[in-house]
C-alpha positions in Angstrom: 8.2 0.2 13.8 10.2 0.3 10.5 9.5 0.2 6.9 8.6 -3.1 6.4 8.7 -4.8 9.6 5.8 -4.7 12.1 7.0 -5.0 15.6 3.8 -5.2 17.9 4.3 -6.4 21.3 1.1 -8.0 21.4 -0.9 -10.3 18.7 -0.6 -9.6 15.1 -1.4 -11.8 12.0 -0.5 -11.0 8.6 -3.3 -10.7 6.2 -2.8 -10.3 2.3 -0.6 -8.1 0.0 -1.6 -6.0 -2.9 0.7 -5.1 -5.4 1.8 -0.8 -5.7 0.2 0.2 -9.3 1.7 3.3 -11.3 -1.4 5.6 -12.0 -0.4 7.9 -15.3 -1.7 10.3 -17.3 -2.8 8.9 -20.6 -0.1 11.2 -22.7 2.7 10.0 -20.3 5.7 8.8 -22.2 5.2 5.1 -20.4 1.5 5.3 -20.4 2.3 2.8 -23.2 4.4 0.9 -21.4 3.0 -2.8 -19.7 5.4 -3.1 -16.5 7.2 -0.3 -15.1 10.8 -0.3 -12.9 10.8 2.3 -10.0 13.7 3.5 -11.2 11.8 4.9 -14.7 10.0 6.7 -12.3 12.9 8.8 -10.7 12.2 12.0 -12.2 8.6 12.1 -11.6 6.5 14.4 -9.0 4.6 12.0 -7.2 0.8 12.7 -5.7 0.5 11.5 -2.1 -1.9 11.5 0.5 -1.5 11.9 3.9 -4.3 9.9 4.8 -4.1 5.8 5.2 -2.8 4.3 3.2 -1.3 7.3 1.1 1.7 7.5 4.4 2.7 3.7 3.8 2.8 4.2 0.0 5.0 7.5 0.3 7.4 5.5 2.6 7.5 2.5 -0.1 8.6 5.3 -3.2 11.3 7.0 -0.5 12.2 3.6 0.3 12.9 2.8 -3.7 13.7 6.0 -5.2 15.7 7.9 -2.1 18.8 6.7 -2.9 22.1 8.4 -2.7 21.7 12.1 -2.7 17.9 11.7 -4.7 14.9 12.7 -3.3 11.5 11.9 -5.0 9.7 15.1 -5.2 6.4 14.4 -3.3 3.5 16.7 -3.4 1.2 16.0 -0.1 -2.5 16.4 -0.2 -4.7 16.0 2.5 -7.4 14.5 0.7 -8.0 10.7 -0.1 -6.2 8.8 -2.7 -9.0 8.4 -4.5 -9.7 12.1 -5.1 -6.0 12.3 -6.8 -6.6 10.5 -9.4 -8.3 13.7 -10.9 -4.9 15.3 -10.8 -3.4 12.8 -12.3 -5.6 13.0 -15.1 -5.3 16.7 -15.2 -1.3 16.4 -15.8 -0.4 17.4 -12.1 2.0 14.4 -11.6 1.6 10.5 -11.2 0.9 8.3 -7.9 1.4 5.0 -6.3 -2.1 3.2 -5.7 -3.1 -0.2 -4.5 -4.1 -2.9 -7.0 -7.1 -3.0 -5.6 -8.2 0.5 -6.8 -7.5 -0.1 -10.4 -11.5 -1.2 -10.9 -12.3 2.6 -10.6 -11.8 4.2 -14.1 -11.5 7.2 -14.7 -10.9 9.2 -18.0 -7.4 10.5 -18.2 -5.4 7.6 -16.7 -3.7 4.2 -16.9 -2.7 1.9 -14.2 0.5 0.0 -14.8 2.3 -2.5 -12.9 5.2 -1.4 -10.9 8.5 -3.6 -10.1 11.5 -2.9 -8.2 14.5 -5.7 -9.7 12.0 -7.4 -11.3 9.7 -8.0 -8.4 6.5 -6.5 -7.5 6.4 -4.2 -4.9 4.1 -4.8 -2.2 1.9 -3.0 0.3 1.2 -5.6 3.3 -1.9 -5.4 5.4 -1.4 -7.1 9.2 -4.4 -7.4 12.0 -2.8 -6.2 15.5 -4.3 -6.1 18.7 -3.6 -6.1 22.4 -4.9 -9.0 24.1 -5.4 -7.2 26.9 -8.3 -5.0 25.9 -11.4 -7.3 24.4 -12.5 -6.2 21.1 -15.5 -8.1 19.7 -15.0 -6.9 16.1 -11.7 -8.1 15.7 -12.6 -11.3 17.5 -15.4 -11.3 15.1 -13.2 -10.5 12.2 -10.5 -13.3 13.2 -13.0 -15.7 13.2 -14.9 -14.7 9.8 -11.2 -15.5 8.7 -10.7 -18.6 10.3 -13.9 -19.9 8.9 -13.2 -18.7 5.5 -9.3 -19.1 5.4 -8.5 -21.9 8.0 -4.9 -22.4 6.8 -4.2 -18.2 7.5 -4.6 -18.1 11.4 -2.0 -20.8 12.6 -3.3 -22.6 16.1 -0.9 -20.6 18.3 -3.1 -17.3 17.2 -6.7 -19.5 18.2 -7.2 -17.2 21.7 -9.7 -14.6 21.0 -7.8 -11.2 20.3 -9.0 -7.8 21.7 -8.4 -3.8 20.7 -7.9 -4.9 17.1 -6.6 -2.2 14.2 -5.9 -3.4 10.8 -3.3 -1.5 9.3 -0.6 -1.0 5.9 2.8 -2.3 6.5 5.2 -1.6 4.0 6.9 -4.8 2.4 10.9 -4.2 3.1 11.6 -5.5 -0.6 9.0 -2.7 -2.8 
């Protein structure tokens, strides 16, 4: 699988995108900006998680900032993304997170929209399954999606899926 492309041999279904958000300490020079461009962050130290979806967010950071001889500074931790916010509030670095986490407030941090060439950076989620290994949970999940969002699933994908996993993959155009 390459960044941004899901190359799954059996069944897959694009689900939803989530914008990538920069998490900064309140005293950071860019904390007063409403929108940040990736290149503004090229000299920053990024706190990243080795746990999902941290690996995908790390790939997005590298794709956006790892151009030419420049390599972003990444400090990896084996803790959930939510736990890294405390390090940001202590001014140990900044982090990239998903838009859905912006409702979790913590003193000392701010969330800022992140763009690449004036377009939002996104993490896109996809459901994947193997047709040869039946899985009731994924079948129920896709059934629920069909019921609530009938336009989401094309008719060709209406057969019962199997052995599913929901995973995040970075969008090729951050």
